[in-house]
N, C-alpha and C positions, 0 to 999 in steps of 0.2 A: 728726693723727688724722683719718682719713676715716670719716665716718659712713655707715652702710649705706643709709639711705633719706632721701628729701627730699620735703617737702610742697610741691607746686606752688602758687605764689602768683599766677600770671598770672590776670588777670580780676577780682581782688579778692574772689573767693568760693572759698576753699580747700575742697577735698573732705575734710572731717574724717573722714568715714566710712571713708576708706581707711587711716586710722591705726589700728593695733591697740590694744586696751585691754590693754596689757601693761606691765611694768616696763621702764625703760630710761633713757636720757640724752637731753636735748633741747638743741639749740644754735640760737640765733637770731643772725643776722648783720645788723647795722644799717648804715644809710648813713653814720653817723658813730659814733665811739666803739668800744669793745670789745664783743665778742659776749656774749650771755647763755648761761650753762651751768647746767644743773640736772638732778638726778636725780628720778625720779618713779616711782610705782607704777602710773600710768595715763597713757600717752603721749597718748592722744586728749584726755583731760580737761585735761591740762596745756597742750597747744597751744591748745585752745579758750579757756581762761582767759587765756592770754597774748595771743592774737591777736584774738579776737572781741570785738565790742561787747556788753556785758552790763549791762542795767539802767542805761543812761545812762553807763556807764564806757567810755571810749575805749580800745580795745585797742592793741597794738603793731603791728598789721598795716600801717598807713600808713608807718611808718619801718623796716620789716623788708624786707630784700632777699632773704633766704634763710632757710628753716626746715628744719632737719635733725633726724633722730632716729635713735637706735641702740637697737634692742630687745635686752634682755639676759635671759639665762636664770638668773642667780644674782646675789646681792648682791656677790660678789667680782668678777664681770665688770663690774657697774655701777661699782664703785669703780675698777677698772682703766681703763675707758673714760674716766671722768671725770678721772682723773689725767693720762692722755695728752693729752686735749683742754685741760685747764687749763694744762699746760706751754706750750702754744702760745698760749692766750688771755691768760694772766696770768704771763708768765715771771718777773716780779719778786717777786710775792707769792702765788703759787699755794699754797705750803705753809701760809701763814696762813689763806687762804680755805678750804682743805680740812681745816685743823686736823691736819696730818700731824705725828706725833710718833714719832721713831725710837725703837725699844725700847732697853733698857739692854744694854750689852755689858761684858764684862771685857776690858780692854785691857792688854797687856804691852808696855811701852815699851822697845824694844831699842836705841834710839839713845844712851841713857845708858851710861856705862862700867859702872855698877852698875844693871842694869835693875830696874824696879819695876812694880807693877800699879796700876790705877785702874779705876773704874767710870765709863763715859761713854755718852752718847747721840750722840756725834759720831764718824763714821767718817773715816778718813784712809788715805793710802797710805804708802809708804816702809817702813822697818824697824819695823813694828808688827804685832802679832798680836792678833786679836779672837776672843773666844769668846762665843757667844750665838746668838739673842736670848733674853732673859729676860722673863718676864711683867711684872716690876716692877723698879724700882731696888733695892728692899729685897731681893728674891730674888737679884739680882746681887751685892749687898754681902755677903749671907749666904754665898754660894758663894765669894766672894773671901776672906772670913775663914777658911773651912774649908780652902781651898787653902793660904793662907799659914801655917796651923797645921801643915801637912804638909811644908812646905819652909822653908828658912832664908832666905827672901827678905825684904828690908827693907820696912818700912811707912812710912817717912818720905818726905817729898816734896822735901827739899832736895838741891841738887847737892853731893855729898859731896866733901870734901877730907880723905882718910884721914890720921889722925894718932894716935899712941899716947896723946896727951894729950886726945883728943876725949872729952867727958863721956859720950857714949853715950845710951841711953834705956832705958825700962823693958822694952821687948821683948827687948833683948839680955840684960838682967838675969834675965829669967825663961826664957831659953833658946829664944825663938821668933824669933831673928834671928841670922845668922852674924856680925854686928857688923863689916861692912866699914869703917865709919867709924873704928873703933879698930884697924884693920889686923889683926883676928883672922883674916881670910881674905884671900887675894890675889885679883886680878882673875880668874885662871883658875879658881880654886876656886869663886868666886861664880858665874861663868858656867856652871859645871857644874851648880849648883843650878837656874839659869835654864833650862838645856837639859832637865833632868828635868821641870820645870814645863811647858815647851812640848810635850814628848813626851806628858805626861799629857793635855794639852788636845787635842792632835791626834788622839789615839786614844780620846778620851772616857773616860779613866781606865784603859783596859785595860793599857797599858804600865806605869803606876804600880803597879797591883795585882799584876801579874806580878812586878815587881821586888821589891816588899815580900814577896810570898809566897816567893820564892826565898831572900831573906835570912832570913826567919822559919824556913824549913825547915833552912837551914844552921845557924842558932843552936840549933835544937832538936837537931840531930844532934851538935853540939859540947857538948851538955848545958848551954847558956847559957839556962836557962829564963826568967829575968827579962827578958833581952833579947828572947827569942822572944815573951813576953807583950806587951811594949811594941810590937813589930812587928805582932803580931796586932791590937792595938788600933788601930794606924795603918791597917791593912788594912780594918778595919770602918769607920773614919771615912772613908776614901777611897771605899769602896763606898757608904756612906750619902750622901756629898756628891754623887756622880754619879747615884745613883738618884733624887735629888730634882730633878735637872735635867729640864725638860720638853722634849719633841721640838718643834722641830727643832734645839735648841741644840747647837752644836758649833763647832769651829774654823771661822771664816768662809770660809776658802779651800777648805774641804771641804763647804760647805753646798750640796749638789746634791739635786735631787729633781724631782718632777712634782706639780703641783696639778691635781686633777680636779674639774671643775664641770659642771653641766648646761648645755647650750646652749639658745638660744631655739628651736631646731628640735626638735620632739618626738623623744625617744629618742636624740638626739645629744649629744655631750659636747665640751668644750673642755679642752685640756691646756696648762697653763702650765709650760714647763721652767724649772727653777731652777738657775742656774750660778754657783757661787761667791758666792751671795747676790744675784745679779742675776736679775730676772724677765725672761724672754724673751717675745716676742709669742706669743699663744695659737695652738695648732694644732687644727684641727677633727678630730673623730673620729666616724665613723659607727658607732654601736652596732649590734649584731646585731638584726635584726628577726625572725629565725626560725632554728631549729636547722639548717635545710637551706641556709643561706647558703653560697655557693661559696667565700668567702674567710673564713678563720678569724679570730677576734677577736685572737689573738696576732699574726697577720700584719698586721692593720690597725693595731694599736698600734705595731708596729715600723716600718711605713711612715710613720705619722704623726710619730713621733719622729725619723725620718731627716732631716727638715727643720729640726732644731733648730740655732739659731745659737749655737755655743759660743764666744762672744767676750765679754770683759769690757766693761763700759760705764764711765761716769764715776763719780766718788765721789758727787756729788749724786744721780745716778740710783740708786746703790746704797742711799743713805739713804732715798730715796723708796720703793724696792721693799721694804726692810726694814720701813718704817713700814706699808706696805700689808699685808705678810705678818703682822706682829705684830698689827695690828688685826683681821685675819681669824682668825688661828690662836688667839689668846687670847680670842676672843669667846665668850660663852655660847651663841650660836646660830650657830656656824660650820659651815654646811653644806658638803658636799664632802669630799674627802680629800686628804691630803698623803702621798705615798710618798717618803721620803727615803732617800738612799744616799750612799756615799762617793765613788764614781768613775763617770763617764759611760761608761766601757768595761766596766762591770759593772752594767748596769741590771737590776734584779729584775723581769723581764717577767712572771713568774708572779704576783707580788704586784700588779703594775699591772693585769693582765687580770682578776684577782679583784675589784679595786677598781672597775674599769669595769663589771663585771657587776653589782656591788651597786648602784652609782649608777643604772645603766640600769633596774634593777628597783625602784628607789626604796627600797632597804633600807640605804642608807648611813647610819651614825649621825653625829650631830653631833660635830664636833671642837671642841677648845678647852676641854673639861671637865677639871678637875683630877681626880687620883686620888680625893680625898676626895668630890668631887661624884659620880663614878661609883659609889663605894662606897655613898653614901646612896641613889642610885637603885636599886642592887641590893637594899639592905636594905628600901627601901620596896616594891619589887616582891615580895620574899619575904614581907613582912608582909601585903601584899594577898592573896597566894596562900593564906597560912595562914588568913586571916580568912574566905575564901570556901570553904574546904574543909569539907565537912559532917562533924560529929562523930558518932561512933558512940554509940548509946544504950546 
C-alpha cells in the first residue's frame, strides 16, 4: 500500500504545518521492528504527538526513518487504506488487530451426496454456494429456517447412510424433510429439491415465487382449492422471507456493485467496484463543477469504470472485503451509497449518475438503516411537522 504523502524528517525538525488537519491514516517506519499504523481524525495532531517532544516526553522521531500519511475523504476509505497497509505490516495477525469479523452467510454444502445448509462466517471455494451477507447470525439463521420450511431439505448434520430401518427424526415426521435417511427419496429427487433452492437463492426468490405462482394458478384452474390455498400460503412465506433480506445480500457469485464515497479532494468521489464479493481498488471520479462542463457526468462515470479489474482474488481477501463491506453497510452511520447489480455487462449507469450527483451535492442519505429505523425517522418527521403547523382558531 503506497501512501500519498510523506513528512520529511531530514534535519530533525519536521515541518508539521505542511500536514493537513484532516482525517486519514498514519504510518511510521522504524529502524527496527514493525511499522506503526493508525487512523486519526487529525493527521497533523497525530504526527506531532507521535514524533515531537512534549512536556518532557520523548517522541518517536529519533527512531523513525520514515513518516507517511494518507488523507481520506470518508470513514470507508480510511478503513480500506488501513486494511491494505495492515496486510503488509502484520500479515500474521492483522485481522485480530483490526477486529475484522466476516458477516454471516447461508452456505449450501454441495459436496455431500445429500446437500444441506448451514450458517457460517467462513468463506471457502469448491462446490459451495453462499448467500449473504446478513446483518447478524440470528438474521441468517432465521432466513435459513424460512427457506428450509419451503423445501424438503434435511436439517441434520450427519453423513447419511440411507436405510429403510433408519429411525428418522422429528422433521420427517412433521413433513418438513423428504427423509433421504429412510430412502423416502432417491439421490436424483433430493438433488431436484437442492436445485430449486439454489435457483431461489440465485434469483433472490424470483424463480421460486414464479414457480409457486404457476402451480397455484394450475391448481385453481383444476378446482383444487385446498392445494391452491396451501401454495398461496407458501408464496406469501417466500415473499416475506426475501423481503426481510437486506441489501446487498444475494448469491455471493452475483454480488456486484459500486460503492461511492467522497474523496479527500473537494467535489471529487472514489468508486470501489465490487466483483463477486471482492472489493477492487478505488477509482477516482471528478464530479461536475458546473453545468457547462464539456464532458457529461455519464461519460465520466463510464470512463472511470472502464478501468475496473474484474478478476477474483483469494479467499482470505474475500473474507476481509466482506468484513469491511458488512462493517460499513450495517453501520448506523454509513455515509456514501452502494449501487448493487447482477452483472457487470448491465451496469445501471443512470442510477450511478444520480447517486454521484446526490453525493456531490451533499444530499446522499446514510445507508445501513433498517426499514424500522427509516419508518421511525419518517414518523418523527411527520410528528414534528404536525406540531409546528399552526391551528385554526
